[in-house]
Structure formats: C-alpha cells, structure tokens
C-alpha positions, 0 to 999 in steps of 0.5 A: 500500500502506498503512502499518501502524498505528504507534500504541502500544496504550497511546496508542491512543484508547479505542473509542467503545463503552468510552467510552459504557459508562464514561460511561453507568455514571457517568450511570446511577448518578448518575441513580439517586442524584439521583432518590432525592434528589429523591424520585422513587425511595423511599429506604427511610427514613421521613422523610429530612431536607432536608439528606440529600436535598441531599447525595443530589442533590449526589452524583448530580449529581457522578456525572452530570457526571463521566460527561459529562466522560468523553464530552467528553474522550474524544471531544475527543481528550484522551489520558493525562491530557493537555489537549484538543488545540488542534484539538479542536472548540470545543464540546468545549473549552468543554464541558471547561472548563465541566464542570471548573468545575462538577465542582469546584463540586459537590465544594465544595457537597457538602463545604459541606453536610456541614460547615455544614449541620445534619447532626449536630443531634439528629434530623437524622441520628441514625445518624451521631452514634450511629456517630461520637459527638459529638466524631467528628462535630465533627471530621468537620465541621471537616475537611469545612469546611476541605476546602470552603474549599479547594475553593471557593478552587480554583473561584474560581481556576479560573474566573479562570484560564480567563477570563484564558486566554480573554481572552489576559491574563497567566496 
C-alpha cells in the first residue's frame, strides 16, 4: 500500500503545463517586442530612431530570457525562491547561472541606453521631452545612469562570484 502524498500544496512543484504557459507568455511577448525592434513587425511610427529600436530589442530580449529562466528553474527543481538543488542536472545549473548573468546584463544595457544614449536630443524622441520637459528628462537620465552603474557593478560581481564558486576559491 502506498503512502499518501505528504507534500504541502504550497511546496508542491508547479505542473509542467503552468510552467510552459508562464514561460511561453514571457517568450511570446518578448518575441513580439524584439521583432518590432528589429523591424520585422511595423511599429506604427514613421521613422523610429536607432536608439528606440535598441531599447525595443533590449526589452524583448529581457522578456525572452526571463521566460527561459522560468523553464530552467522550474524544471531544475528550484522551489520558493530557493537555489537549484545540488542534484539538479548540470545543464540546468549552468543554464541558471548563465541566464542570471545575462538577465542582469540586459537590465544594465537597457538602463545604459536610456541614460547615455541620445534619447532626449531634439528629434530623437520628441514625445518624451514634450511629456517630461527638459529638466524631467535630465533627471530621468541621471537616475537611469546611476541605476546602470549599479547594475553593471552587480554583473561584474556576479560573474566573479560564480567563477570563484566554480573554481572552489574563497567566496
């Protein structure tokens, strides 16, 4: 006679269908935005700037990689914001570490594009300067610049810590 399932419902792993649905929505949304960014799907603007396209590409990639992260973490056995278990397949453990670095780097790149790109130059994105004004646009860029620097520092720190962990060095 088999024992009843004693796993509490909140600790039970999500079903494969819910994992694929959630990650599929992320990948689909990111794919649409990415295709708009590269010009396959028309954006409705007469002539979007190159930096606006870069921003759309970055946002699309962010959603695509977030969808892949959901798949890797769920199939690898991570539960309730925990690390992947030590007995997870090597492909999932390496993929989760690589995806975490890539996601953080894309966040940093999008903030860098906003902060350091010519977004608020005349004619680049006139809607933004009209809505925020010159002072508001400058403050927005300054905040994004600080955020980008913190994120790039976090990317470098994460890469170094993952390499030290792999080599067995001090944490």
